[in-house]
Residue, then its C-alpha position, 0 to 999 in steps of 0.5 A: m062201772f061199765d063202758q058206755i056203748e049206745v046201740i043204734f045202728p042195727i035197730d035202725i036198719c031193721h026198722h027201715q027194712a020193715i018199712y021198705f017191704c011194706e011199701v013195695g006192693n008189686m013183689n011176689s009175696e013169697f019172694k017178699r017173705e023170703r027177703t024179709t026173713t033173710r034180712f031179719l035174720s041177718c039183722l038179728i045175727f048182727i045184733l047178737c054178734f054186736s052184743i057178744w062183742m060188747y059183753s067181751q069188752e067188759k069180760p066179767i071175771q071172778i076173784k075167788l077167796a079161799n083159806s084165810l089166816e089171821i095174824g096179830r090177834s093173840d100172841l102178837f099185836f100190831g100198833s098199825i099196819a102200813s104196808v106188806c110185801e113178800d120175798d122170793e121165798f114167800n116169806f112176808y113182811v109187815l111194816d108197823r108204822m106206829e111201832r117203827r118195826v118190821f115183822k118177818f113171817s114164814p109162809q106158814s105165818k110163823l113169826l121169824l124175826a122183828f127189826g127196826q125202832k124209832g130213831q135216826g141211826p142205821g136201821d131206825f125209822q121215823s115215819p115208815s109207810q111202805i116196804v117192798f122187796t126189790s129185784q135186787r133181793e133186798l128190802a126197801v123201807l120208804e118213809d113219808l118224810y125223805y128217807v129210804s132204807f135198804l136192808k137184807k132179808d134178815g134185817t141187816f142194814i145196808k144203806r140209807l138215802d136222804l131225799n129231802g123235800r120229797l113226801g110219800l116215797g115209793y120205790i121204782g128201781p135202784d136209782r128211781f123213786y116216786g114221791w110228791i112235793w108241796r108248792p105254794e099253789d099245788q102238789q106235784q107227783v114226781m119221779i126222782d133219782a138217788e141224787n134227789n133230782i126231779l126227772k119227771t112230773f106226772h100229775v098236779v093237784e091245785i091247792n084250791k081243790f082241797s083248801a079254803t082261804l078265809p080271814d081270821e078275826s084279825g083279818r089275816a088270811v088263813m088256809f084250811n085244808y080238807s081232803h076226802d078220797a072220794y072227790v079230791p084228786r089223790f096221787l096213786f102209786a103201786h110197785s111189785g118186782d120190776l114194775s111200778a104204776v103211777g096214776i091219779s084218782d080222778r081219771y082212768e089213766i095209769v102209766l106202767l114203768d120199768e125200773s129205769g122209769r121208762t114207760l112200758s104202757t098206759i092203762s086207760r078206760d073210757l068209763k062214765p064217772q059215778k055221780f054222788s047220790s043225794s044220801e052220799k052228798e049228805h053224808l059227805e057234808q055231815e062228815l065235813r061239818e063234824f071234822t071242822k067242828s072237831k078242829g074248832w074251825p069257824d062255821r063258814v069254813s065248812r060252808e066254803l069247803i062244802k061248795k068244793i064237793p063236785p057232782f061226781k066221784n073220783q074214778i080210781s080208789a087204789i092200784r095193786i100189782s101182783g106177780n101176774y096182774v095189775f088190779v085197778f080198784m074203783f070206789a064203792t057204788d055207795i060210799t055210805d054202806n060199808n058192805s057195798l062192793s067195789f069194782v076191780d079191773v084186772f090187767t096183765r102186767k103189760g096192761e092188757f085188759l082181762g076183765a072186771a070183778q067185785l070185792k068188798e074191800v081193797p087189799i093192802f097187798i096182793s102177791v101171786n097167791s095171797m091177798y092181805f087185808s088190814r082189819a080191826d076188831e071191835k076194840g080197835n086193835v088191828f090185825l092182818v088177814r092173809t087170804q088165798y085167792s084165784l082168778q076165774l077168767 
Protein backbone atom coordinates (compact mmCIF):
# COMPACT_ATOMS: atom_id res chain seq x y z
CA MET A 1 0.00 0.00 0.00
CA PHE A 2 2.22 2.77 -1.24
CA ASP A 3 1.78 6.31 -2.52
CA GLN A 4 1.72 6.47 -6.31
CA ILE A 5 4.62 8.66 -7.52
CA GLU A 6 5.67 8.69 -11.17
CA VAL A 7 9.30 9.64 -11.82
CA ILE A 8 9.58 11.14 -15.29
CA PHE A 9 11.38 14.46 -15.06
CA PRO A 10 14.96 13.37 -14.23
CA ILE A 11 15.04 10.66 -16.90
CA ASP A 12 13.78 13.05 -19.57
CA ILE A 13 16.48 15.57 -18.65
CA CYS A 14 19.25 12.98 -19.01
CA HIS A 15 17.81 11.78 -22.34
CA HIS A 16 17.67 15.23 -23.88
CA GLN A 17 21.15 16.09 -22.64
CA ALA A 18 22.59 12.99 -24.29
CA ILE A 19 20.97 13.97 -27.61
CA TYR A 20 22.23 17.53 -27.27
CA PHE A 21 25.85 16.46 -26.87
CA CYS A 22 25.66 14.08 -29.81
CA GLU A 23 24.41 16.80 -32.13
CA VAL A 24 26.99 19.48 -31.32
CA GLY A 25 30.04 18.44 -33.26
CA ASN A 26 32.19 21.56 -33.13
CA MET A 27 32.93 21.46 -29.41
CA ASN A 28 36.29 20.43 -28.10
CA SER A 29 36.03 16.69 -27.35
CA GLU A 30 37.62 17.01 -23.90
CA PHE A 31 35.26 19.86 -23.02
CA LYS A 32 32.33 17.82 -24.27
CA ARG A 33 33.34 14.87 -22.12
CA GLU A 34 33.66 17.08 -19.04
CA ARG A 35 30.28 18.70 -19.69
CA THR A 36 28.68 15.31 -20.33
CA THR A 37 30.20 13.83 -17.17
CA THR A 38 29.19 16.84 -15.07
CA ARG A 39 25.62 16.85 -16.29
CA PHE A 40 25.33 13.09 -16.01
CA LEU A 41 26.51 13.22 -12.40
CA SER A 42 24.12 16.09 -11.69
CA CYS A 43 21.29 14.05 -13.16
CA LEU A 44 22.34 10.98 -11.17
CA ILE A 45 22.46 12.98 -7.94
CA PHE A 46 19.02 14.40 -8.70
CA ILE A 47 17.58 10.91 -9.21
CA LEU A 48 19.27 9.65 -6.04
CA CYS A 49 17.93 12.55 -3.97
CA PHE A 50 14.50 12.12 -5.47
CA SER A 51 14.55 8.38 -4.65
CA ILE A 52 15.62 9.10 -1.08
CA TRP A 53 12.77 11.59 -0.80
CA MET A 54 10.29 9.04 -2.13
CA TYR A 55 11.55 6.42 0.32
CA SER A 56 11.23 8.87 3.19
CA GLN A 57 7.58 9.45 2.34
CA GLU A 58 6.78 5.79 3.07
CA LYS A 59 9.24 5.45 5.98
CA PRO A 60 9.14 1.69 6.60
CA ILE A 61 9.17 0.92 10.31
CA GLN A 62 9.03 -2.26 12.37
CA ILE A 63 6.56 -3.26 15.06
CA LYS A 64 8.41 -5.76 17.24
CA LEU A 65 6.24 -8.14 19.29
CA ALA A 66 7.84 -9.62 22.41
CA ASN A 67 6.58 -11.49 25.48
CA SER A 68 2.97 -12.67 25.44
CA LEU A 69 0.51 -13.75 28.13
CA GLU A 70 -2.69 -15.70 27.49
CA ILE A 71 -5.75 -14.98 29.64
CA GLY A 72 -8.87 -17.14 29.58
CA ARG A 73 -7.35 -20.50 28.70
CA SER A 74 -7.74 -22.41 31.98
CA ASP A 75 -8.94 -20.88 35.26
CA LEU A 76 -11.18 -18.29 33.63
CA PHE A 77 -13.26 -18.56 30.48
CA PHE A 78 -14.77 -15.70 28.49
CA GLY A 79 -18.06 -15.92 26.66
CA SER A 80 -16.80 -13.25 24.26
CA ILE A 81 -14.31 -10.39 24.21
CA ALA A 82 -15.86 -7.17 22.95
CA SER A 83 -13.41 -4.54 24.20
CA VAL A 84 -10.33 -3.94 26.37
CA CYS A 85 -8.87 -0.87 28.09
CA GLU A 86 -6.12 0.01 30.58
CA ASP A 87 -6.30 2.42 33.52
CA ASP A 88 -3.63 4.79 34.86
CA GLU A 89 -2.09 2.02 37.00
CA PHE A 90 -1.72 -0.37 34.03
CA ASN A 91 -4.55 -2.59 35.26
CA PHE A 92 -6.57 -3.80 32.29
CA TYR A 93 -10.27 -4.48 31.87
CA VAL A 94 -11.93 -7.01 29.58
CA LEU A 95 -15.55 -6.48 28.54
CA ASP A 96 -17.38 -9.78 28.01
CA ARG A 97 -20.38 -8.91 25.86
CA MET A 98 -22.04 -12.31 26.11
CA GLU A 99 -21.79 -12.51 29.90
CA ARG A 100 -22.45 -8.75 30.35
CA ARG A 101 -19.50 -8.57 32.72
CA VAL A 102 -16.26 -6.64 33.13
CA PHE A 103 -13.13 -8.43 34.36
CA LYS A 104 -10.35 -6.39 35.96
CA PHE A 105 -6.78 -7.71 35.87
CA SER A 106 -3.54 -6.51 37.44
CA PRO A 107 -0.55 -5.56 35.27
CA GLN A 108 0.69 -9.11 35.94
CA SER A 109 -2.61 -10.47 34.49
CA LYS A 110 -4.00 -11.58 37.87
CA LEU A 111 -7.80 -11.38 38.13
CA LEU A 112 -8.68 -8.70 40.68
CA LEU A 113 -12.47 -8.50 40.41
CA ALA A 114 -15.46 -8.87 38.11
CA PHE A 115 -18.63 -6.82 37.99
CA GLY A 116 -21.78 -6.40 35.91
CA GLN A 117 -24.64 -8.66 34.90
CA LYS A 118 -27.54 -8.79 32.47
CA GLY A 119 -30.30 -6.40 33.51
CA GLN A 120 -31.53 -2.84 33.57
CA GLY A 121 -30.55 -1.79 37.09
CA PRO A 122 -27.58 0.35 38.15
CA GLY A 123 -24.38 -1.36 37.02
CA ASP A 124 -26.24 -3.82 34.80
CA PHE A 125 -25.69 -4.16 31.06
CA GLN A 126 -27.79 -5.26 28.10
CA SER A 127 -25.67 -4.97 24.95
CA PRO A 128 -22.24 -3.69 26.04
CA SER A 129 -19.76 -3.19 23.22
CA GLN A 130 -17.03 -0.76 24.38
CA ILE A 131 -15.17 -0.01 27.59
CA VAL A 132 -12.84 2.99 27.98
CA PHE A 133 -10.87 4.58 30.79
CA THR A 134 -11.65 8.29 30.72
CA SER A 135 -9.48 11.29 31.55
CA GLN A 136 -11.69 11.71 34.64
CA ARG A 137 -10.25 8.39 35.87
CA GLU A 138 -13.58 6.61 35.45
CA LEU A 139 -14.69 3.63 33.40
CA ALA A 140 -17.31 4.18 30.71
CA VAL A 141 -19.18 1.15 29.36
CA LEU A 142 -20.97 1.96 26.12
CA GLU A 143 -23.70 -0.21 24.67
CA ASP A 144 -24.79 -0.83 21.11
CA LEU A 145 -28.27 0.29 22.09
CA TYR A 146 -28.58 3.65 23.78
CA TYR A 147 -26.88 3.38 27.19
CA VAL A 148 -23.62 4.72 28.65
CA SER A 149 -22.72 3.63 32.19
CA PHE A 150 -20.01 5.32 34.26
CA LEU A 151 -18.28 3.36 37.04
CA LYS A 152 -15.34 3.69 39.40
CA LYS A 153 -12.29 1.49 38.94
CA ASP A 154 -13.63 -0.89 41.60
CA GLY A 155 -16.88 -1.33 39.64
CA THR A 156 -18.97 1.00 41.80
CA PHE A 157 -21.81 2.46 39.74
CA ILE A 158 -21.80 6.26 39.25
CA LYS A 159 -24.46 7.12 36.67
CA ARG A 160 -26.07 6.09 33.40
CA LEU A 161 -27.02 8.09 30.31
CA ASP A 162 -29.87 7.12 27.98
CA LEU A 163 -29.04 8.17 24.42
CA ASN A 164 -32.19 6.77 22.85
CA GLY A 165 -32.03 6.03 19.14
CA ARG A 166 -28.22 6.16 18.91
CA LEU A 167 -26.40 2.98 17.98
CA GLY A 168 -22.80 1.73 18.30
CA LEU A 169 -21.96 4.28 20.99
CA GLY A 170 -18.45 5.57 21.67
CA TYR A 171 -16.93 7.93 24.22
CA ILE A 172 -15.40 11.24 23.06
CA GLY A 173 -15.53 13.33 26.25
CA PRO A 174 -17.62 13.96 29.39
CA ASP A 175 -20.36 15.62 27.32
CA ARG A 176 -19.56 14.30 23.85
CA PHE A 177 -20.36 10.88 22.44
CA TYR A 178 -20.11 9.05 19.16
CA GLY A 179 -22.83 7.00 17.50
CA TRP A 180 -24.73 6.32 14.33
CA ILE A 181 -28.40 6.45 13.40
CA TRP A 182 -30.70 4.70 10.94
CA ARG A 183 -32.78 6.69 8.53
CA PRO A 184 -35.07 5.22 5.82
CA GLU A 185 -32.56 6.13 3.10
CA ASP A 186 -29.20 5.85 4.88
CA GLN A 187 -27.03 5.47 7.97
CA GLN A 188 -25.45 8.57 9.51
CA GLN A 189 -22.34 8.82 11.67
CA VAL A 190 -22.88 11.49 14.32
CA MET A 191 -21.56 13.22 17.43
CA ILE A 192 -24.06 13.85 20.23
CA ASP A 193 -24.05 15.45 23.67
CA ALA A 194 -25.26 14.07 27.01
CA GLU A 195 -28.73 15.47 26.27
CA ASN A 196 -28.87 13.34 23.11
CA ASN A 197 -28.66 16.32 20.75
CA ILE A 198 -26.93 15.71 17.41
CA LEU A 199 -24.02 18.15 17.20
CA LYS A 200 -22.37 17.01 13.98
CA THR A 201 -22.75 14.52 11.15
CA PHE A 202 -19.49 13.04 9.86
CA HIS A 203 -20.34 10.52 7.14
CA VAL A 204 -23.35 8.95 5.44
CA VAL A 205 -23.77 5.47 3.92
CA GLU A 206 -26.66 5.12 1.50
CA ILE A 207 -28.79 2.08 2.12
CA ASN A 208 -28.47 0.82 -1.47
CA LYS A 209 -24.76 0.15 -0.79
CA PHE A 210 -25.66 -2.95 1.22
CA SER A 211 -29.29 -3.80 0.47
CA ALA A 212 -31.52 -5.10 -2.31
CA THR A 213 -35.28 -4.55 -2.42
CA LEU A 214 -37.23 -7.23 -4.25
CA PRO A 215 -40.90 -8.31 -4.32
CA ASP A 216 -41.89 -11.45 -2.44
CA GLU A 217 -44.46 -14.00 -3.70
CA SER A 218 -47.30 -11.67 -2.81
CA GLY A 219 -45.73 -8.74 -4.63
CA ARG A 220 -44.84 -6.93 -1.41
CA ALA A 221 -41.44 -5.17 -1.48
CA VAL A 222 -38.94 -6.73 0.93
CA MET A 223 -35.51 -5.32 1.81
CA PHE A 224 -32.57 -7.71 2.13
CA ASN A 225 -29.40 -6.41 3.82
CA TYR A 226 -25.89 -7.82 3.54
CA SER A 227 -22.75 -5.96 4.57
CA HIS A 228 -19.15 -7.10 4.06
CA ASP A 229 -16.37 -5.08 5.68
CA ALA A 230 -14.08 -5.43 2.67
CA TYR A 231 -16.29 -3.39 0.33
CA VAL A 232 -19.35 -1.91 2.08
CA PRO A 233 -18.39 1.44 3.69
CA ARG A 234 -18.24 1.05 7.48
CA PHE A 235 -18.08 3.74 10.13
CA LEU A 236 -14.82 3.79 12.11
CA PHE A 237 -14.18 5.12 15.61
CA ALA A 238 -11.40 4.88 18.20
CA HIS A 239 -10.70 6.54 21.54
CA SER A 240 -7.87 6.70 24.06
CA GLY A 241 -7.30 9.19 26.87
CA ASP A 242 -8.37 12.61 25.61
CA LEU A 243 -8.21 11.77 21.89
CA SER A 244 -10.77 10.29 19.51
CA ALA A 245 -10.61 9.36 15.82
CA VAL A 246 -13.56 9.27 13.40
CA GLY A 247 -13.47 7.92 9.85
CA ILE A 248 -15.11 5.70 7.25
CA SER A 249 -13.56 2.63 5.65
CA ASP A 250 -13.86 3.58 1.97
CA ARG A 251 -11.52 6.60 2.15
CA TYR A 252 -8.27 7.52 3.84
CA GLU A 253 -9.46 10.52 5.80
CA ILE A 254 -9.55 10.45 9.61
CA VAL A 255 -10.53 13.31 11.88
CA LEU A 256 -8.83 13.59 15.29
CA LEU A 257 -11.01 15.16 18.00
CA ASP A 258 -10.38 16.47 21.50
CA GLU A 259 -12.79 15.82 24.38
CA SER A 260 -15.00 18.75 23.41
CA GLY A 261 -15.42 17.33 19.91
CA ARG A 262 -13.22 20.01 18.35
CA THR A 263 -11.16 18.93 15.33
CA LEU A 264 -7.44 18.87 16.15
CA SER A 265 -6.16 17.60 12.82
CA THR A 266 -7.04 15.41 9.85
CA ILE A 267 -5.06 12.34 8.80
CA SER A 268 -5.17 11.63 5.08
CA ARG A 269 -3.04 9.85 2.48
CA ASP A 270 -3.49 9.65 -1.27
CA LEU A 271 -3.16 5.89 -1.66
CA LYS A 272 -4.28 3.86 -4.63
CA PRO A 273 -7.06 1.44 -3.54
CA GLN A 274 -6.43 -2.29 -3.83
CA LYS A 275 -8.32 -4.07 -6.57
CA PHE A 276 -10.02 -7.37 -5.75
CA SER A 277 -8.26 -10.30 -7.38
CA SER A 278 -10.33 -12.87 -9.27
CA SER A 279 -9.94 -15.35 -6.40
CA GLU A 280 -11.05 -12.71 -3.87
CA LYS A 281 -14.08 -11.86 -6.01
CA GLU A 282 -15.02 -15.54 -6.25
CA HIS A 283 -14.57 -15.89 -2.50
CA LEU A 284 -16.88 -12.93 -1.79
CA GLU A 285 -19.53 -14.20 -4.19
CA GLN A 286 -19.47 -17.70 -2.70
CA GLU A 287 -19.62 -16.29 0.83
CA LEU A 288 -22.64 -14.21 -0.12
CA ARG A 289 -24.43 -17.17 -1.72
CA GLU A 290 -23.88 -19.28 1.40
CA PHE A 291 -25.19 -16.48 3.60
CA THR A 292 -28.38 -15.96 1.59
CA LYS A 293 -28.94 -19.73 1.51
CA SER A 294 -28.58 -19.96 5.29
CA LYS A 295 -31.23 -17.24 5.62
CA GLY A 296 -33.59 -19.03 3.24
CA TRP A 297 -33.62 -16.05 0.87
CA PRO A 298 -34.51 -16.52 -2.82
CA ASP A 299 -31.61 -17.06 -5.24
CA ARG A 300 -32.33 -13.78 -6.99
CA VAL A 301 -31.37 -11.94 -3.78
CA SER A 302 -27.78 -13.20 -3.97
CA ARG A 303 -27.64 -12.32 -7.66
CA GLU A 304 -28.70 -8.74 -6.93
CA LEU A 305 -26.34 -8.36 -3.98
CA ILE A 306 -23.41 -9.76 -5.99
CA LYS A 307 -23.92 -6.92 -8.47
CA LYS A 308 -23.11 -4.49 -5.65
CA ILE A 309 -19.57 -5.85 -5.14
CA PRO A 310 -17.27 -3.08 -6.45
CA PRO A 311 -13.90 -3.65 -8.18
CA PHE A 312 -11.90 -2.13 -5.30
CA LYS A 313 -11.53 -2.90 -1.60
CA ASN A 314 -12.25 -0.42 1.13
CA GLN A 315 -9.10 1.37 2.25
CA ILE A 316 -9.17 1.22 6.07
CA SER A 317 -10.14 -1.77 8.17
CA ALA A 318 -9.59 -0.31 11.67
CA ILE A 319 -8.18 2.56 13.73
CA ARG A 320 -6.47 2.17 17.11
CA ILE A 321 -5.10 4.86 19.43
CA SER A 322 -2.44 4.23 22.08
CA GLY A 323 -0.94 6.63 24.59
CA ASN A 324 1.66 7.68 21.99
CA TYR A 325 0.42 6.81 18.51
CA VAL A 326 -2.48 6.50 16.11
CA PHE A 327 -2.50 3.21 14.15
CA VAL A 328 -4.38 2.97 10.85
CA PHE A 329 -4.87 -0.59 9.57
CA MET A 330 -5.51 -1.43 5.92
CA PHE A 331 -7.09 -4.59 4.57
CA ALA A 332 -4.92 -7.63 3.97
CA THR A 333 -3.36 -7.98 0.54
CA ASP A 334 -5.34 -11.23 0.15
CA ILE A 335 -8.57 -11.45 2.13
CA THR A 336 -8.88 -15.18 1.37
CA ASP A 337 -5.58 -15.96 3.15
CA ASN A 338 -5.74 -15.92 6.96
CA ASN A 339 -1.95 -15.59 7.08
CA SER A 340 -1.81 -12.59 4.77
CA LEU A 341 -0.20 -9.52 6.34
CA SER A 342 -1.92 -6.16 6.66
CA PHE A 343 -0.25 -2.80 6.31
CA VAL A 344 -0.53 -0.43 9.25
CA ASP A 345 0.35 3.26 9.10
CA VAL A 346 1.62 4.86 12.30
CA PHE A 347 1.05 8.52 13.19
CA THR A 348 1.70 10.70 16.22
CA ARG A 349 -1.33 11.72 18.25
CA LYS A 350 -1.09 15.06 16.43
CA GLY A 351 -1.54 13.30 13.09
CA GLU A 352 2.06 13.40 11.85
CA PHE A 353 3.00 10.40 9.69
CA LEU A 354 5.81 8.28 11.15
CA GLY A 355 5.91 5.27 8.87
CA ALA A 356 4.31 2.05 7.66
CA ALA A 357 4.63 -1.46 9.10
CA GLN A 358 2.93 -4.83 8.76
CA LEU A 359 1.02 -7.03 11.20
CA LYS A 360 -0.74 -10.35 10.81
CA GLU A 361 -3.85 -9.29 12.75
CA VAL A 362 -5.53 -6.19 14.12
CA PRO A 363 -5.30 -5.83 17.92
CA ILE A 364 -8.52 -5.25 19.81
CA PHE A 365 -6.72 -2.61 21.90
CA ILE A 366 -3.27 -0.98 21.98
CA SER A 367 -1.78 0.65 25.08
CA VAL A 368 1.59 2.32 25.56
CA ASN A 369 3.42 -0.99 26.03
CA SER A 370 1.02 -3.78 25.03
CA MET A 371 -1.15 -5.00 22.20
CA TYR A 372 -4.23 -7.06 23.06
CA PHE A 373 -5.53 -9.71 20.65
CA SER A 374 -8.78 -11.67 20.85
CA ARG A 375 -8.30 -15.23 19.61
CA ALA A 376 -10.14 -18.55 19.66
CA ASP A 377 -8.92 -22.13 20.06
CA GLU A 378 -9.90 -25.08 17.89
CA LYS A 379 -13.10 -25.57 19.95
CA GLY A 380 -14.16 -21.96 19.47
CA ASN A 381 -13.33 -20.85 23.02
CA VAL A 382 -12.14 -17.24 23.02
CA PHE A 383 -9.14 -16.02 25.00
CA LEU A 384 -7.09 -12.84 25.29
CA VAL A 385 -3.43 -12.48 24.31
CA ARG A 386 -1.50 -9.60 25.83
CA THR A 387 1.75 -8.93 23.93
CA GLN A 388 4.46 -6.39 24.65
CA TYR A 389 5.57 -4.40 21.63
CA SER A 390 7.97 -1.70 20.53
CA LEU A 391 8.31 0.49 17.46
CA GLN A 392 11.57 0.76 15.55
CA LEU A 393 11.29 4.07 13.72
